[in-house]
VEXFITI-88875 format. One record per residue (C-alpha): residue number from 1; residue in three letters; x, y, z. Coordinates in nm, 4 decimals. Layout:
<pts>
pt pos: NUM | code: ALA | east: X | north: Y | up: Z
...
</pts>
This chain:
<pts>
pt pos: 1 | code: MET | east: 0.7793 | north: -0.0231 | up: -11.3676
pt pos: 2 | code: PRO | east: 0.8967 | north: -0.3519 | up: -11.2151
pt pos: 3 | code: VAL | east: 1.1805 | north: -0.3607 | up: -10.9644
pt pos: 4 | code: PRO | east: 1.5083 | north: -0.4600 | up: -11.1357
pt pos: 5 | code: LEU | east: 1.6091 | north: -0.8138 | up: -11.0414
pt pos: 6 | code: VAL | east: 1.9777 | north: -0.7541 | up: -11.1209
pt pos: 7 | code: THR | east: 2.1927 | north: -0.4397 | up: -11.1241
pt pos: 8 | code: VAL | east: 2.4832 | north: -0.3304 | up: -11.3412
pt pos: 9 | code: GLU | east: 2.7044 | north: -0.3616 | up: -11.0322
pt pos: 10 | code: ASP | east: 2.5963 | north: -0.7274 | up: -10.9958
pt pos: 11 | code: ILE | east: 2.6813 | north: -0.7930 | up: -11.3615
pt pos: 12 | code: GLU | east: 3.0207 | north: -0.6240 | up: -11.3282
pt pos: 13 | code: ALA | east: 3.0931 | north: -0.8323 | up: -11.0179
pt pos: 14 | code: ALA | east: 3.0053 | north: -1.1486 | up: -11.2135
pt pos: 15 | code: LEU | east: 3.2339 | north: -1.0394 | up: -11.4995
pt pos: 16 | code: GLY | east: 3.5114 | north: -0.9381 | up: -11.2615
pt pos: 17 | code: ARG | east: 3.5550 | north: -0.6083 | up: -11.4420
pt pos: 18 | code: PRO | east: 3.3592 | north: -0.2981 | up: -11.5475
pt pos: 19 | code: LEU | east: 3.1359 | north: -0.3273 | up: -11.8543
pt pos: 20 | code: THR | east: 3.2727 | north: -0.1751 | up: -12.1723
pt pos: 21 | code: ASP | east: 3.0638 | north: 0.0869 | up: -12.3511
pt pos: 22 | code: SER | east: 2.9599 | north: -0.1675 | up: -12.6149
pt pos: 23 | code: GLU | east: 2.8630 | north: -0.4237 | up: -12.3495
pt pos: 24 | code: SER | east: 2.6662 | north: -0.1813 | up: -12.1336
pt pos: 25 | code: ALA | east: 2.3551 | north: -0.1395 | up: -12.3517
pt pos: 26 | code: ARG | east: 2.3479 | north: -0.5090 | up: -12.4421
pt pos: 27 | code: ALA | east: 2.3887 | north: -0.6087 | up: -12.0749
pt pos: 28 | code: THR | east: 2.0905 | north: -0.3925 | up: -11.9772
pt pos: 29 | code: PHE | east: 1.8773 | north: -0.5461 | up: -12.2534
pt pos: 30 | code: ILE | east: 1.9794 | north: -0.9012 | up: -12.1549
pt pos: 31 | code: ALA | east: 1.9191 | north: -0.8300 | up: -11.7850
pt pos: 32 | code: ASP | east: 1.5705 | north: -0.6903 | up: -11.8548
pt pos: 33 | code: LYS | east: 1.4803 | north: -0.9820 | up: -12.0828
pt pos: 34 | code: LEU | east: 1.6037 | north: -1.2457 | up: -11.8366
pt pos: 35 | code: ALA | east: 1.4329 | north: -1.0686 | up: -11.5446
pt pos: 36 | code: GLU | east: 1.0973 | north: -1.0716 | up: -11.7235
pt pos: 37 | code: ALA | east: 1.1352 | north: -1.4389 | up: -11.8170
pt pos: 38 | code: PHE | east: 1.2384 | north: -1.5160 | up: -11.4576
pt pos: 39 | code: ARG | east: 0.9320 | north: -1.3334 | up: -11.3161
pt pos: 40 | code: GLN | east: 0.7012 | north: -1.5227 | up: -11.5514
pt pos: 41 | code: ARG | east: 0.8585 | north: -1.8572 | up: -11.4673
pt pos: 42 | code: ALA | east: 0.8530 | north: -1.7832 | up: -11.0923
pt pos: 43 | code: ARG | east: 0.4998 | north: -1.6388 | up: -11.1078
pt pos: 44 | code: GLN | east: 0.6361 | north: -1.3796 | up: -10.8676
pt pos: 45 | code: THR | east: 0.6786 | north: -1.0021 | up: -10.8965
pt pos: 46 | code: PHE | east: 0.9393 | north: -0.9809 | up: -10.6181
pt pos: 47 | code: THR | east: 0.7474 | north: -0.6933 | up: -10.4599
pt pos: 48 | code: VAL | east: 0.4847 | north: -0.6725 | up: -10.1862
pt pos: 49 | code: GLU | east: 0.1382 | north: -0.6458 | up: -10.3415
pt pos: 50 | code: GLN | east: -0.2197 | north: -0.6448 | up: -10.2189
pt pos: 51 | code: TYR | east: -0.4549 | north: -0.9271 | up: -10.3191
pt pos: 52 | code: THR | east: -0.8197 | north: -1.0057 | up: -10.2617
pt pos: 53 | code: HIS | east: -0.9050 | north: -1.3744 | up: -10.3004
pt pos: 54 | code: ARG | east: -1.2001 | north: -1.5964 | up: -10.2209
pt pos: 55 | code: LEU | east: -1.0496 | north: -1.8915 | up: -10.0331
pt pos: 56 | code: LYS | east: -1.1778 | north: -2.2138 | up: -9.8774
pt pos: 57 | code: VAL | east: -1.1493 | north: -2.2703 | up: -9.5032
pt pos: 58 | code: ASP | east: -0.9574 | north: -2.5908 | up: -9.4171
pt pos: 59 | code: ALA | east: -1.0658 | north: -2.8437 | up: -9.1535
pt pos: 60 | code: GLY | east: -0.8736 | north: -2.6674 | up: -8.8755
pt pos: 61 | code: GLY | east: -1.0232 | north: -2.3258 | up: -8.9497
pt pos: 62 | code: ARG | east: -0.7176 | north: -2.2352 | up: -9.1539
pt pos: 63 | code: VAL | east: -0.7139 | north: -2.0222 | up: -9.4658
pt pos: 64 | code: VAL | east: -0.3976 | north: -2.0446 | up: -9.6767
pt pos: 65 | code: PRO | east: -0.3438 | north: -1.7473 | up: -9.9098
pt pos: 66 | code: THR | east: -0.2432 | north: -1.8304 | up: -10.2663
pt pos: 67 | code: ARG | east: 0.0412 | north: -1.5759 | up: -10.2595
pt pos: 68 | code: ALA | east: 0.3361 | north: -1.5844 | up: -10.0232
pt pos: 69 | code: PRO | east: 0.5072 | north: -1.4852 | up: -9.8098
pt pos: 70 | code: LEU | east: 0.2138 | north: -1.3428 | up: -9.6175
pt pos: 71 | code: VAL | east: 0.2970 | north: -0.9899 | up: -9.4950
pt pos: 72 | code: SER | east: -0.0311 | north: -0.8645 | up: -9.3479
pt pos: 73 | code: VAL | east: -0.4062 | north: -0.9213 | up: -9.3571
pt pos: 74 | code: GLU | east: -0.6383 | north: -0.6268 | up: -9.4134
pt pos: 75 | code: ALA | east: -0.9744 | north: -0.8041 | up: -9.3826
pt pos: 76 | code: VAL | east: -1.1507 | north: -1.1402 | up: -9.3789
pt pos: 77 | code: THR | east: -1.5202 | north: -1.1370 | up: -9.4709
pt pos: 78 | code: THR | east: -1.8029 | north: -1.3611 | up: -9.5818
pt pos: 79 | code: ASP | east: -1.9221 | north: -1.3416 | up: -9.9422
pt pos: 80 | code: ASP | east: -2.1821 | north: -1.0837 | up: -9.8353
pt pos: 81 | code: GLY | east: -1.9240 | north: -0.8588 | up: -9.6632
pt pos: 82 | code: GLN | east: -1.9698 | north: -0.9589 | up: -9.2973
pt pos: 83 | code: ALA | east: -1.6428 | north: -0.9314 | up: -9.1042
pt pos: 84 | code: ILE | east: -1.4998 | north: -1.2562 | up: -8.9662
pt pos: 85 | code: PRO | east: -1.2599 | north: -1.2523 | up: -8.6691
pt pos: 86 | code: TYR | east: -0.9159 | north: -1.3847 | up: -8.7617
pt pos: 87 | code: ASN | east: -0.5611 | north: -1.4326 | up: -8.6341
pt pos: 88 | code: VAL | east: -0.2553 | north: -1.4251 | up: -8.8567
pt pos: 89 | code: ARG | east: -0.0314 | north: -1.7269 | up: -8.8061
pt pos: 90 | code: HIS | east: 0.2908 | north: -1.8287 | up: -8.9783
pt pos: 91 | code: GLY | east: 0.1875 | north: -1.8543 | up: -9.3450
pt pos: 92 | code: PHE | east: -0.1878 | north: -1.8893 | up: -9.2860
pt pos: 93 | code: ILE | east: -0.4904 | north: -1.7183 | up: -9.1321
pt pos: 94 | code: GLN | east: -0.6894 | north: -1.8767 | up: -8.8486
pt pos: 95 | code: VAL | east: -1.0638 | north: -1.8035 | up: -8.8718
pt pos: 96 | code: SER | east: -1.3721 | north: -1.9122 | up: -8.6794
pt pos: 97 | code: ALA | east: -1.5668 | north: -2.0465 | up: -8.9749
pt pos: 98 | code: PRO | east: -1.6713 | north: -2.4005 | up: -9.0699
pt pos: 99 | code: ALA | east: -1.4428 | north: -2.6018 | up: -9.2984
pt pos: 100 | code: ASN | east: -1.6923 | north: -2.6041 | up: -9.5845
pt pos: 101 | code: GLU | east: -1.7122 | north: -2.2225 | up: -9.6044
pt pos: 102 | code: PHE | east: -1.5397 | north: -1.9795 | up: -9.8349
pt pos: 103 | code: VAL | east: -1.4122 | north: -1.6439 | up: -9.7120
pt pos: 104 | code: VAL | east: -1.2913 | north: -1.3321 | up: -9.8912
pt pos: 105 | code: VAL | east: -0.9453 | north: -1.2311 | up: -9.7760
pt pos: 106 | code: THR | east: -0.7703 | north: -0.9027 | up: -9.8533
pt pos: 107 | code: TYR | east: -0.4021 | north: -0.9336 | up: -9.7741
pt pos: 108 | code: GLU | east: -0.0528 | north: -0.8220 | up: -9.8653
pt pos: 109 | code: ALA | east: 0.2046 | north: -1.0771 | up: -9.9733
pt pos: 110 | code: GLY | east: 0.5350 | north: -1.0895 | up: -10.1526
pt pos: 111 | code: LEU | east: 0.8997 | north: -1.0093 | up: -10.1067
pt pos: 112 | code: SER | east: 1.0141 | north: -0.6640 | up: -9.9957
pt pos: 113 | code: GLU | east: 1.3500 | north: -0.7042 | up: -10.1710
pt pos: 114 | code: VAL | east: 1.5010 | north: -0.9182 | up: -10.4435
pt pos: 115 | code: PRO | east: 1.6731 | north: -1.2195 | up: -10.2829
pt pos: 116 | code: ALA | east: 2.0511 | north: -1.2312 | up: -10.3238
pt pos: 117 | code: ALA | east: 2.0249 | north: -1.5753 | up: -10.4857
pt pos: 118 | code: VAL | east: 1.8086 | north: -1.4286 | up: -10.7647
pt pos: 119 | code: ARG | east: 2.0340 | north: -1.1241 | up: -10.8189
pt pos: 120 | code: LEU | east: 2.3510 | north: -1.3322 | up: -10.8308
pt pos: 121 | code: GLN | east: 2.2036 | north: -1.6040 | up: -11.0550
pt pos: 122 | code: LEU | east: 2.0762 | north: -1.3509 | up: -11.3093
pt pos: 123 | code: ALA | east: 2.4039 | north: -1.1540 | up: -11.2999
pt pos: 124 | code: ASP | east: 2.5902 | north: -1.4750 | up: -11.3785
pt pos: 125 | code: SER | east: 2.3472 | north: -1.5515 | up: -11.6614
pt pos: 126 | code: VAL | east: 2.4001 | north: -1.2066 | up: -11.8142
pt pos: 127 | code: ARG | east: 2.7766 | north: -1.2657 | up: -11.7889
pt pos: 128 | code: ARG | east: 2.7376 | north: -1.6048 | up: -11.9574
pt pos: 129 | code: ILE | east: 2.5412 | north: -1.4551 | up: -12.2477
pt pos: 130 | code: LEU | east: 2.7771 | north: -1.1580 | up: -12.2906
pt pos: 131 | code: LEU | east: 3.0709 | north: -1.3976 | up: -12.3224
pt pos: 132 | code: ILE | east: 2.9162 | north: -1.6252 | up: -12.5869
pt pos: 133 | code: PRO | east: 3.1788 | north: -1.6538 | up: -12.8633
pt pos: 134 | code: ASP | east: 3.0923 | north: -1.4719 | up: -13.1865
pt pos: 135 | code: ALA | east: 3.0874 | north: -1.7972 | up: -13.3852
pt pos: 136 | code: ALA | east: 2.8235 | north: -1.9481 | up: -13.1554
pt pos: 137 | code: ALA | east: 2.6244 | north: -1.6248 | up: -13.1493
pt pos: 138 | code: GLN | east: 2.6136 | north: -1.6359 | up: -13.5296
pt pos: 139 | code: GLY | east: 2.4752 | north: -1.9890 | up: -13.5239
pt pos: 140 | code: ALA | east: 2.7769 | north: -2.2197 | up: -13.5404
pt pos: 141 | code: THR | east: 2.7382 | north: -2.5379 | up: -13.3389
pt pos: 142 | code: GLN | east: 3.1073 | north: -2.6218 | up: -13.3521
pt pos: 143 | code: MET | east: 3.4330 | north: -2.4782 | up: -13.4751
pt pos: 144 | code: THR | east: 3.7598 | north: -2.6435 | up: -13.5765
pt pos: 145 | code: GLU | east: 4.0951 | north: -2.4644 | up: -13.5883
pt pos: 146 | code: THR | east: 4.4106 | north: -2.6147 | up: -13.7339
pt pos: 147 | code: THR | east: 4.7516 | north: -2.4671 | up: -13.6673
pt pos: 148 | code: GLY | east: 5.0355 | north: -2.6704 | up: -13.8106
pt pos: 149 | code: PRO | east: 5.0016 | north: -3.0285 | up: -13.6890
pt pos: 150 | code: PHE | east: 4.7532 | north: -2.9316 | up: -13.4148
pt pos: 151 | code: THR | east: 4.3765 | north: -2.9348 | up: -13.4504
pt pos: 152 | code: GLN | east: 4.1358 | north: -2.8037 | up: -13.1918
pt pos: 153 | code: THR | east: 3.7602 | north: -2.8575 | up: -13.2130
pt pos: 154 | code: ARG | east: 3.5100 | north: -2.6617 | up: -13.0032
pt pos: 155 | code: GLN | east: 3.1499 | north: -2.7635 | up: -12.9705
pt pos: 156 | code: TYR | east: 2.9130 | north: -2.4965 | up: -12.8376
pt pos: 157 | code: ALA | east: 2.6368 | north: -2.5571 | up: -12.5874
pt pos: 158 | code: THR | east: 2.2872 | north: -2.5535 | up: -12.7352
pt pos: 159 | code: TRP | east: 2.1899 | north: -2.2503 | up: -12.5235
pt pos: 160 | code: ALA | east: 2.4852 | north: -2.0548 | up: -12.6696
pt pos: 161 | code: VAL | east: 2.4013 | north: -2.1146 | up: -13.0365
pt pos: 162 | code: GLY | east: 2.2360 | north: -1.8028 | up: -13.1719
pt pos: 163 | code: GLY | east: 2.3374 | north: -1.5931 | up: -12.8697
pt pos: 164 | code: GLN | east: 1.9861 | north: -1.5913 | up: -12.7291
pt pos: 165 | code: ALA | east: 1.9059 | north: -1.4369 | up: -12.3932
pt pos: 166 | code: ILE | east: 1.7164 | north: -1.7303 | up: -12.2438
pt pos: 167 | code: LEU | east: 1.6951 | north: -1.8800 | up: -11.8970
pt pos: 168 | code: SER | east: 1.9397 | north: -2.1611 | up: -11.8325
pt pos: 169 | code: PRO | east: 1.8254 | north: -2.4809 | up: -11.6599
pt pos: 170 | code: ASP | east: 1.9751 | north: -2.3445 | up: -11.3350
pt pos: 171 | code: ASP | east: 1.7810 | north: -2.0184 | up: -11.3786
pt pos: 172 | code: GLN | east: 1.4608 | north: -2.2152 | up: -11.4347
pt pos: 173 | code: ALA | east: 1.5164 | north: -2.4315 | up: -11.1262
pt pos: 174 | code: LEU | east: 1.5707 | north: -2.1231 | up: -10.9101
pt pos: 175 | code: ALA | east: 1.2616 | north: -1.9525 | up: -11.0546
pt pos: 176 | code: ASP | east: 1.0586 | north: -2.2656 | up: -10.9804
pt pos: 177 | code: ALA | east: 1.1680 | north: -2.2447 | up: -10.6157
pt pos: 178 | code: TYR | east: 0.9971 | north: -1.9024 | up: -10.5881
pt pos: 179 | code: ARG | east: 0.6645 | north: -2.0129 | up: -10.7369
pt pos: 180 | code: PRO | east: 0.3679 | north: -1.9678 | up: -10.5046
pt pos: 181 | code: ARG | east: 0.2747 | north: -2.2936 | up: -10.3372
pt pos: 182 | code: ARG | east: -0.0825 | north: -2.4056 | up: -10.3592
pt pos: 183 | code: ALA | east: -0.2382 | north: -2.5723 | up: -10.0606
pt pos: 184 | code: GLY | east: -0.3743 | north: -2.9122 | up: -10.1517
pt pos: 185 | code: HIS | east: -0.7520 | north: -2.9411 | up: -10.1293
pt pos: 186 | code: VAL | east: -0.9846 | north: -3.2275 | up: -10.2064
pt pos: 187 | code: TRP | east: -1.3314 | north: -3.1010 | up: -10.2790
pt pos: 188 | code: VAL | east: -1.6115 | north: -3.3534 | up: -10.2905
pt pos: 189 | code: MET | east: -1.9164 | north: -3.2325 | up: -10.4762
pt pos: 190 | code: GLY | east: -2.2535 | north: -3.3847 | up: -10.4066
pt pos: 191 | code: GLY | east: -2.4436 | north: -3.4962 | up: -10.7127
pt pos: 192 | code: ALA | east: -2.7991 | north: -3.5841 | up: -10.7944
</pts>
């Protein structure tokens, strides 16, 4: 089971009060749905995991893992299983292999805990969804109230209409910041 990205305590802090009984089950559902969407968008599990990848050696004898942050390296081998000496540097692995070679790297990468920015952003998003007015949740795009000579018109945000538990643009931008970075490579293939 995946690690929760947001807790009930985080949601209550965002609301500024304890959840009511009726809000509690819905808040858990919303939190789980947003967390899964956030993980997919971030392409990150927010846990430390082991990977084995076949990676190209850069010009300086560097191998950059496709997952980050790099926690540890278990082994670096050739395609046929021969061990290659290596040193772990900040975010990459230094090997003594030519730049045109590929190596097989078994390593651990990821985050050992959910960053506070992720927890707080998702807690605020759950709060936002819980507080969507009933009219907007039922599909209204605007509402007008008239009391005596006064008229008040409310127009609801597009994300609020229908009461959907979806990532906001801010949620998406934060998730994008946690996406694994790919090292840029230019591969020139010889042709006949």
